[in-house]
C-alpha positions in Angstrom: 0.0 0.0 -0.1 1.1 3.5 -0.8 0.9 6.8 1.0 1.3 10.3 -0.7 2.7 13.4 0.7 2.6 16.8 -1.3 5.4 19.0 -1.3 5.4 22.6 -2.7 8.3 23.6 -5.2 9.1 27.3 -6.2 11.4 26.5 -8.9 10.1 23.6 -10.9 13.0 23.6 -13.3 15.6 23.7 -10.5 13.9 20.8 -8.8 13.7 18.4 -11.6 17.4 19.0 -12.2 18.1 18.3 -8.7 15.9 15.4 -8.8 17.5 13.9 -11.7 20.8 14.2 -9.7 19.7 12.6 -6.9 17.7 9.8 -8.7 20.7 8.8 -11.0 22.5 7.8 -7.6 20.3 4.6 -7.3 21.0 1.6 -9.4 17.4 1.7 -10.9 15.7 5.1 -11.8 13.3 6.7 -14.4 12.3 10.0 -15.2 9.8 10.8 -17.7 9.4 14.7 -18.8 6.7 16.2 -21.0 9.2 19.6 -21.1 5.9 21.7 -20.0 3.9 20.7 -23.6 1.0 20.1 -21.2 0.4 23.9 -21.0 0.2 24.0 -24.9 -3.7 24.4 -25.5 -4.3 21.5 -28.3 -7.2 19.5 -28.3 -5.7 16.2 -29.3 -2.8 16.7 -26.9 -3.7 14.4 -24.1 -0.9 15.2 -22.0 -1.3 14.5 -18.2 1.6 15.2 -16.2 4.4 17.5 -16.1 6.5 14.7 -15.3 6.6 11.4 -13.5 9.9 9.5 -11.3 10.3 6.3 -10.1 13.1 5.6 -7.8 14.6 2.2 -6.8 13.1 -1.0 -6.9 10.4 -2.5 -5.0 9.7 -5.4 -7.5 11.2 -5.8 -11.2 11.4 -8.2 -14.2 13.9 -8.6 -17.0 13.8 -10.9 -19.9 13.8 -14.5 -19.1 12.8 -17.8 -21.1 9.0 -16.9 -20.0 6.9 -14.7 -22.7 7.5 -11.1 -21.9 3.9 -9.8 -22.3 2.9 -12.8 -20.4 5.0 -11.4 -17.7 3.9 -8.0 -17.8 0.5 -9.0 -17.3 0.8 -11.0 -14.2 3.1 -7.8 -13.1 0.2 -5.2 -13.8 -2.2 -7.1 -11.8 -0.1 -5.9 -8.6 -2.2 -2.8 -9.3 0.8 -0.4 -8.4 2.7 2.2 -9.9 4.7 0.5 -13.0 7.6 1.6 -14.8 9.6 0.5 -17.8 10.3 -0.6 -21.8 9.5 -3.0 -24.5 11.9 -3.5 -26.9 11.3 -3.9 -30.8 12.6 -7.3 -30.9 9.5 -8.5 -28.5 7.8 -8.5 -32.2 9.3 -12.0 -32.0 7.1 -13.0 -29.4 3.7 -12.1 -31.5 4.9 -13.5 -35.0 7.0 -15.9 -36.6 10.2 -13.5 -36.8 13.7 -13.2 -35.6 16.3 -10.5 -34.6 20.1 -11.8 -35.3 21.6 -8.7 -36.2 24.6 -7.1 -34.6 23.9 -6.1 -31.1 26.7 -4.0 -29.5 24.6 -2.4 -26.4 23.1 -6.0 -24.8 20.1 -4.6 -23.5 17.8 -6.9 -21.8 14.6 -7.4 -24.4 12.3 -5.9 -21.5 12.4 -4.5 -18.2 9.6 -3.3 -15.5 9.8 -2.3 -12.4 7.6 -1.2 -9.2 9.6 1.8 -7.7 9.9 2.2 -3.7 9.0 5.8 -4.6 6.8 7.6 -7.2 7.3 11.5 -8.2 4.5 12.7 -9.9 3.9 16.6 -10.9 0.4 17.9 -12.4 -0.1 21.6 -13.0 3.4 22.4 -10.9 2.2 20.5 -8.1 4.4 17.6 -6.6 3.4 14.5 -5.1 5.4 11.9 -3.7 3.9 8.2 -3.7 5.8 6.0 -1.1 5.2 2.0 0.0 4.1 2.6 3.7 5.8 -0.9 4.8 9.0 1.1 4.1 8.9 4.5 4.6 7.2 6.9 7.3 5.9 10.6 6.5 9.3 11.6 8.5 11.4 9.6 6.0 9.9 11.6 3.1 10.9 14.7 4.9 14.2 14.2 4.9 14.2 12.7 1.3 13.2 15.9 0.2 15.5 17.8 2.0 18.2 15.7 0.3 17.1 16.5 -2.9 16.9 20.3 -2.1 20.9 20.0 -1.1 21.8 18.5 -4.0 24.1 20.6 -6.2 22.9 22.4 -8.9 24.0 20.5 -12.2 26.0 22.7 -14.7 25.0 21.6 -18.3 27.9 24.0 -19.8 30.4 21.3 -19.5 33.2 20.9 -21.5 32.7 19.0 -24.9 34.6 16.9 -26.1 34.6 16.1 -29.8 33.8 12.5 -30.7 34.3 10.5 -33.6 31.0 9.7 -34.8 30.5 6.2 -36.7 28.2 4.9 -39.3 26.9 1.4 -40.3 26.0 2.9 -43.8 27.7 5.0 -46.2 26.2 7.7 -47.9 25.9 5.2 -50.7 25.2 2.3 -49.3 22.2 4.2 -47.9 20.9 5.2 -51.3 21.5 2.0 -52.8 19.2 0.0 -50.2 16.5 3.0 -50.5 16.2 1.7 -53.9 15.9 -2.0 -53.3 13.3 -1.1 -50.7 11.3 1.2 -53.3 11.7 -2.3 -55.8 10.2 -4.5 -53.0 6.9 -1.6 -53.2 7.2 -1.7 -56.9 6.5 -5.4 -56.8 3.8 -5.4 -54.3 5.7 -6.8 -51.3 5.0 -3.4 -49.2 3.4 -0.3 -49.5 5.8 1.5 -46.9 8.7 0.6 -44.7 10.8 2.3 -41.9 14.2 2.0 -42.8 16.8 2.9 -39.8 20.8 3.6 -39.8 22.8 3.1 -36.6 25.3 5.7 -35.5 28.0 5.1 -32.8 30.6 6.1 -30.9 33.1 4.4 -28.8 33.8 6.5 -25.6 32.8 7.1 -22.3 30.2 9.4 -21.6 28.6 11.6 -18.9 24.6 10.2 -19.4 23.1 12.8 -17.0 24.6 15.7 -18.4 24.0 14.3 -22.1 20.2 14.3 -21.2 20.1 17.7 -19.9 22.0 19.1 -22.8 19.7 16.9 -25.2 16.5 18.1 -23.6 17.8 21.7 -23.9 18.5 21.4 -27.6 15.1 19.3 -28.2 12.7 19.7 -25.7 10.3 17.2 -26.5 6.8 15.6 -24.7 8.1 12.3 -24.3 11.6 12.9 -23.1 12.7 10.1 -20.7 16.1 9.4 -18.8 16.3 5.6 -17.6 19.0 4.2 -15.9 19.4 0.6 -15.2 22.7 -0.3 -13.6 25.0 0.5 -16.3 22.9 0.8 -19.5 21.0 4.1 -19.9 18.4 5.2 -22.3 18.7 8.9 -23.2 15.5 10.3 -25.2 14.0 13.3 -26.7 11.1 11.6 -28.1 8.1 14.0 -29.7 5.9 10.8 -30.2 3.5 9.0 -28.2 2.7 5.1 -29.1 -0.2 4.1 -26.9 -2.4 6.0 -24.0 -5.2 4.5 -22.0 -7.4 6.9 -20.2 -10.2 5.2 -18.5 -11.9 3.1 -21.3 -10.3 5.3 -24.2 -7.1 4.5 -26.1 -5.2 6.9 -27.7 -2.4 6.3 -30.5 -0.7 9.3 -31.8 1.6 8.0 -35.0 4.3 10.6 -36.6 4.8 10.5 -40.2 5.9 13.6 -41.8 9.0 15.6 -40.8 10.3 19.0 -41.9 12.9 21.2 -40.7 12.1 24.6 -38.9 12.4 27.8 -40.9 15.3 30.7 -40.0 12.7 33.2 -39.8 9.0 33.1 -39.1 7.8 33.9 -42.5 10.0 30.8 -43.5 8.7 29.1 -40.6 5.0 29.0 -42.0 5.8 28.3 -45.2 7.6 25.3 -44.4 4.6 24.2 -42.1 2.4 24.5 -45.3 4.8 22.7 -47.3 4.5 19.7 -45.1 0.9 19.9 -44.5 0.5 19.5 -48.2 3.2 17.4 -49.4 1.5 14.1 -51.4 4.7 11.9 -50.0 3.9 12.9 -46.4 0.5 12.8 -46.6 0.7 9.3 -48.1 3.1 8.0 -45.4 0.8 9.5 -43.0 -2.5 7.8 -44.1 -1.2 4.3 -44.4 0.3 4.0 -41.1 -3.4 5.8 -39.5 -5.1 3.0 -41.5 -2.5 0.2 -39.9 -3.0 1.7 -36.4 -7.0 1.8 -36.9 -6.3 -2.1 -37.6 -4.2 -2.3 -34.9 -6.8 -0.8 -32.3 -9.7 -2.4 -33.8 -8.3 -5.7 -32.1 -9.3 -5.0 -28.8 -11.7 -2.1 -29.2 -15.5 -2.0 -28.7 -17.4 -2.3 -32.4 -17.5 0.7 -34.4 -15.6 2.7 -31.6 -12.2 3.1 -33.5 -12.1 6.8 -34.8 -9.7 9.5 -36.3 -9.7 12.3 -34.3 -7.3 14.4 -36.1 -5.5 13.5 -39.7 -2.4 15.3 -41.0 -2.1 17.5 -37.9 0.9 19.6 -37.8 2.7 20.1 -34.6 6.0 22.3 -33.9 9.2 21.2 -31.8 12.2 23.0 -31.7 14.3 21.0 -34.3 11.4 20.2 -36.6 7.6 20.5 -37.5 5.7 16.9 -37.7 2.8 15.9 -39.1 1.0 13.9 -36.5 -2.4 12.3 -36.5 -4.6 11.0 -33.6 -6.4 7.5 -33.5 -8.6 6.7 -30.7 -10.9 3.8 -29.6 -12.8 2.7 -26.8 -12.5 -0.5 -24.9 -14.5 -2.6 -22.6 -13.6 -2.2 -18.8 -13.0 -6.1 -18.6 -10.3 -5.4 -21.5 -6.7 -6.9 -20.3 -4.5 -3.6 -20.6 -1.5 -5.9 -21.8 -3.5 -7.0 -24.7 -4.4 -3.5 -25.7 -0.3 -2.9 -26.1 0.7 -6.2 -27.5 -2.4 -6.1 -30.3 -0.7 -2.9 -31.4 2.9 -3.7 -30.7 5.4 -2.8 -32.4 3.9 0.7 -33.7 3.3 0.8 -37.2 4.9 4.4 -37.7 8.2 2.2 -36.7 7.7 -1.0 -38.9 5.3 -0.2 -42.1 2.6 -2.0 -44.1 2.0 -4.5 -44.1 3.3 -4.8 -40.9 4.9 -8.3 -40.8 6.5 -8.2 -44.1 7.9 -4.8 -43.3 9.6 -6.1 -40.4 11.1 -9.3 -42.4 12.8 -6.7 -44.7 13.6 -4.6 -41.7 15.6 -7.4 -40.4 17.1 -8.0 -44.1 18.5 -4.6 -44.9 19.3 -3.0 -41.5 22.9 -3.9 -40.1 22.3 -3.9 -36.4 19.4 -5.0 -34.1 16.9 -2.2 -33.0 16.5 -3.4 -29.3 15.3 -0.7 -27.4 15.2 1.8 -30.1 11.9 2.3 -31.6 10.5 0.0 -28.7 8.3 1.5 -25.8 9.2 3.5 -22.6 6.0 4.3 -20.0 4.2 4.1 -17.2 0.9 2.0 -16.1 -0.7 3.6 -13.0 -2.6 1.5 -10.1 -5.9 2.2 -11.8 -4.5 0.2 -14.9 -4.3 3.5 -17.4 -1.0 4.1 -19.2 1.2 6.2 -21.3 4.0 4.9 -23.8 6.2 6.6 -26.0 7.9 5.5 -29.4 11.8 5.4 -28.3 12.9 7.4 -31.3 15.4 10.7 -31.1 17.5 8.9 -28.6 20.8 7.8 -27.2 21.5 4.6 -25.6 24.5 3.9 -23.9 26.5 0.7 -22.5 28.6 2.2 -19.9 30.5 -0.8 -19.3 31.3 -1.3 -22.8 31.6 2.2 -23.4 29.3 2.4 -26.1 27.0 5.3 -27.5 24.3 4.5 -29.9 21.7 6.4 -31.9 19.8 5.4 -34.7 17.6 7.2 -37.3 15.3 6.5 -39.8 12.7 7.3 -42.3 9.5 6.0 -43.9 10.0 4.8 -47.5 7.2 4.8 -50.1 7.2 4.7 -53.8 7.5 8.7 -54.2 10.6 8.6 -51.8 13.6 10.1 -53.4 16.8 8.5 -51.9 19.0 11.6 -51.4 16.0 13.3 -49.7 15.4 10.3 -47.6 19.3 10.6 -46.8 18.8 14.2 -45.8 15.9 13.6 -43.8 17.6 11.3 -41.6 20.6 14.0 -41.2 18.2 16.3 -39.8 16.7 14.0 -37.5 20.1 13.0 -36.2 20.9 16.9 -36.0 20.0 17.3 -32.3 22.1 14.4 -31.1 25.1 14.8 -33.3 25.6 18.5 -32.1 26.3 17.1 -28.6 29.2 15.3 -29.7 30.5 17.9 -32.1 30.4 21.2 -30.6 
């Protein structure tokens, strides 16, 4: 059983930084940050928390021989706060697929945990939810004092230029896009998400890197996840799946264009994205795929497209985002909702199974946590999971830093432009290591 304790915070930004530094001292820690996007008045935003954090493990599980979705279903019956991730390669549980490409990161296929302490923040108000059999209220007061006394983090740290390696040369990438377009032309697929990994063999400061990344690219589904000596440093703009009561919301992103240097150019670029036939074709195909995924657990006739071709602006790029919703029965198993939509269509393509087979054939590295999902489940069995993109994965023990970017390939794709789009998406990360 949990109790909760409310605290007044004068400077939320400073408190978040101190909470991050304090939480990073534990072996397991997650911090989910919406970066003030709940303040943006948008009918289809569905943002609920300013930030959430889970500290230290009460109970957890990682990958084993038991099917992961089955384990998560059992775990969710504990009716507590649960945080964790699903790697892309759990597709092999739901379909006859494999993941045999190179994996230098060696993250577990999944990890979920019930924290000892949970921090929630709504409308700048912070609550601490703690296990009553482990903590007294005085312990929590002392804990808050410890956070306040944590030294401020200086994000103006010295940049050391890193040697960034790519698994694909420019020419290899362009040639592979041509091969994928051939698969589209002969009818194997309609669309495919094709990704390339960049990597650095070096040691980094994970927490400072996260703070700098969110400064450069603040996004509504940012995440810092520490699992012993492995880290996810995430600046994702995309929601995979959210459940709120009996309503399920998916918000796939397909369509990207850079920000303008002036307000006038910015407006023109937004209009260009909105009216781009290739981007609209990408988006509507994924919307159809998501509608199909949600229909597997939805009440009959309840799947609906609330917003099609919505244009959302972020610091680095404009994105085309659609919102697909459904309604489920109160008795529907929440893990079935996630399992039937996983992995997300925006990171696979259509038809989904054939696209995933071709991803395995043409990409050079195992995706792992990249294009998986990170999020939380509440005691009331609501949940919210992001799509792990615009992210750095770091294995501290191996001194291996990885980030992957990709894009949707369709019959209208121009290989050179696809390569340029990848570079735009990677920019927020590459500049962390090249300043």
